[in-house]
C-alpha positions, 0 to 999 in steps of 0.5 A: 860481405856483411863485414865490409858494411860494418867496417864502412860504418864504424870508420864513419862513426869513428871519424864523426866522433873524433871530429866532435871530440877534437873541436875544442883542441885548438880553441883558446881558453878564457884565462890563457895568456898571450905570447910564448907562455900562451903558445907553450900552454896550447901546444902542451894541451894539443899533445895531450889531446893527441895522446888521447886520440892515439889511445882511443884509435889504438883501442878501436883498431885493436877491437876491429882486428880482434874481430877480423881475426875471429871472422878469419879463424872461422873462414879458415875452419870452413875452408882450410885451403882458401885461408891459411892459418897464418892470416888469422894468427897475424891479425890476432898479434896485431890486435894484441899489439894495438890493445897494449899500445897505450900501456906501453906508452905509459910504461915507456914514459915512466921509464924515461921521465920517471914517475914524477915527470911533468910538463915544463912551465914557468914559475917564480915570474912576476909580471910587470903589470902588477 
């Protein structure tokens, strides 16, 4: 019963923290240009914020699943007929997958785009106003 209260407060604090973190995700910067270039810059920065959000949620959920696996292992030790051993093992595998997900994204990105992959942009264009 204590674990359910911990999970409820953990999710409440996580959502509060993520809402404060994402407040500036769509805010316009002072030097951003308007038009297509400004839209492209906002989209690129939004994707960067989304990647950070997925990474943070993955780490927090992985740790949560790891703690749940530990508690299920203890519950299995206390009552082996009530909790099958497959439940904590499955939770442990899910925790490992979530904890390694951000590094998997990094490796997949380097495989697809190479080590010198950058976001697209315009270069060599001069404005008509100057």
